[in-house]
N, CA and C of each residue as an Amber inpcrd file, in Angstrom:
protein
   165
 -59.0570000  74.9900000 -64.4760000 -59.8890000  74.8850000 -63.2940000
 -59.0050000  74.5510000 -62.0980000 -59.2860000  75.1840000 -60.9910000
 -58.5730000  74.9210000 -59.7520000 -59.5550000  74.3740000 -58.7320000
 -59.2170000  73.2500000 -58.1440000 -60.0650000  72.6590000 -57.1160000
 -59.4020000  72.9040000 -55.7670000 -60.1810000  73.3540000 -54.8290000
 -59.6620000  73.6640000 -53.5000000 -60.1050000  72.5820000 -52.5190000
 -59.2300000  72.2420000 -51.5990000 -59.5670000  71.2580000 -50.5740000
 -60.2170000  71.9880000 -49.3970000 -61.2990000  71.4290000 -48.8500000
 -61.9620000  72.0840000 -47.7170000 -61.0130000  72.4170000 -46.5650000
 -60.0050000  71.6100000 -46.3560000 -59.0280000  71.8750000 -45.2910000
 -58.3900000  73.2480000 -45.4750000 -58.0710000  73.5720000 -46.7230000
 -57.4470000  74.8660000 -47.0140000 -58.4350000  76.0170000 -46.8400000
 -59.6830000  75.7630000 -47.1460000 -60.7100000  76.8030000 -47.0130000
 -60.8940000  77.1910000 -45.5470000 -60.9130000  76.2060000 -44.6590000
 -61.2380000  76.4600000 -43.2590000 -60.0260000  76.6300000 -42.3470000
 -58.8320000  76.3570000 -42.8300000 -57.6290000  76.3940000 -41.9770000
 -57.4930000  77.7240000 -41.2190000 -57.4940000  78.8260000 -41.9190000
 -57.2930000  80.1300000 -41.2710000 -58.4710000  80.4930000 -40.3750000
 -59.6830000  80.1680000 -40.8230000 -60.8690000  80.4750000 -40.0190000
 -60.8230000  79.7330000 -38.6860000 -60.4120000  78.4760000 -38.7150000
 -60.2930000  77.6940000 -37.4850000 -59.1910000  78.2840000 -36.6100000
 -58.0680000  78.5830000 -37.2150000 -56.9280000  79.1510000 -36.4860000
 -57.2930000  80.4710000 -35.8010000 -58.1060000  81.2800000 -36.4710000
 -58.5030000  82.5860000 -35.9350000 -59.7210000  82.5180000 -35.0150000
 -60.3130000  81.3340000 -34.8690000 -61.4920000  81.1990000 -34.0250000
 -62.7370000  81.8210000 -34.6290000 -62.8070000  81.8610000 -35.9460000
 -63.9520000  82.4750000 -36.6300000 -65.2320000  81.6770000 -36.3890000
 -66.3430000  82.3930000 -36.3470000 -67.6530000  81.7630000 -36.2100000
 -68.3230000  81.5870000 -37.5630000 -67.8790000  82.3640000 -38.5370000
 -68.4560000  82.2640000 -39.8750000 -67.4410000  82.7650000 -40.8960000
 -67.6670000  82.3870000 -42.1480000 -66.8490000  82.8640000 -43.2590000
 -67.7650000  83.1340000 -44.4420000 -67.2780000  83.9010000 -45.3750000
 -67.9790000  84.1620000 -46.6290000 -67.0970000  83.6360000 -47.7460000
 -67.6740000  82.8130000 -48.6020000 -66.9370000  82.2410000 -49.7280000
 -67.5440000  82.7120000 -51.0350000 -66.6900000  82.9170000 -52.0200000
 -67.1480000  83.2490000 -53.3620000 -66.0690000  82.8580000 -54.3470000
 -66.4530000  82.7740000 -55.5910000 -65.4740000  82.5800000 -56.6620000
 -66.0380000  83.1720000 -57.9410000 -65.1700000  83.3280000 -58.8980000
 -65.6210000  83.9210000 -60.1540000 -65.6630000  82.8730000 -61.2610000
 -66.3300000  83.2310000 -62.3280000 -66.3980000  82.4210000 -63.5390000
 -65.7980000  83.2710000 -64.6550000 -64.5420000  83.0310000 -65.0010000
 -63.8760000  83.8520000 -66.0190000 -64.5940000  83.8740000 -67.3700000
 -65.4130000  82.8500000 -67.6280000 -66.1300000  82.8020000 -68.9080000
 -67.2630000  83.8160000 -68.9600000 -67.6700000  84.3240000 -67.7800000
 -68.7790000  85.2640000 -67.7410000 -70.1250000  84.5940000 -67.5250000
 -70.1810000  83.2750000 -67.6440000 -71.4240000  82.5330000 -67.4130000
 -71.5310000  82.2360000 -65.9180000 -72.4810000  82.8560000 -65.2230000
 -72.5740000  82.6810000 -63.7740000 -73.2310000  81.3710000 -63.3310000
 -73.6670000  80.5550000 -64.2670000 -74.3320000  79.3010000 -63.9170000
 -73.3630000  78.3650000 -63.2020000 -73.7730000  77.7970000 -62.0570000
 -72.8830000  76.8790000 -61.3460000 -72.7240000  75.5620000 -62.1050000
 -71.5030000  75.0880000 -62.1640000 -71.2340000  73.7940000 -62.7930000
 -71.5540000  72.6920000 -61.7860000 -71.5490000  71.4650000 -62.2510000
 -71.7540000  70.3390000 -61.3370000 -70.6300000  70.3000000 -60.3010000
 -69.4220000  70.6250000 -60.7170000 -68.2950000  70.6770000 -59.7750000
 -68.5160000  71.7650000 -58.7270000 -69.0610000  72.9110000 -59.1350000
 -69.4000000  73.9740000 -58.1780000 -70.3930000  73.4490000 -57.1460000
 -71.4130000  72.7760000 -57.6090000 -72.4400000  72.2390000 -56.7080000
 -71.8500000  71.2100000 -55.7470000 -71.0220000  70.3120000 -56.2880000
 -70.4120000  69.2780000 -55.4510000 -69.5190000  69.8910000 -54.3760000
 -68.6960000  70.8550000 -54.7650000 -67.8030000  71.4950000 -53.8010000
 -68.6040000  72.2620000 -52.7530000 -69.6510000  72.9320000 -53.1670000
 -70.4890000  73.6660000 -52.2200000 -71.0820000  72.7200000 -51.1870000
 -71.6020000  71.5820000 -51.6330000 -72.1610000  70.5970000 -50.6970000
 -71.0920000  70.1210000 -49.7090000 -69.9170000  69.8500000 -50.2290000
 -68.8200000  69.3700000 -49.3670000 -68.4200000  70.4510000 -48.3490000
 -68.3310000  71.6910000 -48.7960000 -67.9680000  72.7750000 -47.8810000
 -69.0230000  72.9740000 -46.8000000 -70.2840000  72.8220000 -47.1540000
 -71.3590000  72.9310000 -46.1610000 -71.2260000  71.8120000 -45.1290000
 -70.9490000  70.5930000 -45.5930000 -70.7650000  69.4630000 -44.6780000
 -69.6160000  69.7310000 -43.7100000 -68.4900000  70.1730000 -44.2450000
 -67.3180000  70.4410000 -43.4100000 -67.6000000  71.5840000 -42.4420000
 -68.2900000  72.6160000 -42.9010000 -68.5790000  73.7510000 -42.0150000
 -69.4030000  73.3100000 -40.8120000 -70.3110000  72.3790000 -41.0160000
 -71.1120000  71.8600000 -39.8990000 -70.2360000  71.0870000 -38.9230000
 -69.3000000  70.3190000 -39.4490000 -68.4110000  69.5220000 -38.6020000
 -67.5250000  70.4170000 -37.7400000 -66.9860000  71.4750000 -38.3370000
 -66.0560000  72.3400000 -37.5960000 -66.7600000  73.4910000 -36.8690000
 -68.0650000  73.6130000 -37.0480000 -68.8320000  74.6280000 -36.3260000
 -68.6650000  76.0430000 -36.8360000 -68.4600000  76.1680000 -38.1380000
 -68.3390000  77.4900000 -38.7560000 -69.4760000  77.6520000 -39.7560000
 -70.2340000  78.7450000 -39.6290000 -71.3480000  79.0070000 -40.5530000
 -70.8610000  79.7110000 -41.7890000
C-alpha cells in the first residue's frame, strides 16, 4: 500500500493555477470497495481542496 500526502497531490495543481483536479486510484485486488484508509484519505483531500480553493 502506498499512502500519498495531500501536499503532493495538490502541488502541481497549485503551481499551474488549476481550478479543479480529478483524482482516482486502482485496487489491484479487483475489489472496488473503498477501504477505511481510502475513506480517510478522501476526507482529508476534500478538506485540503477547500483550503487551497481547488475543486
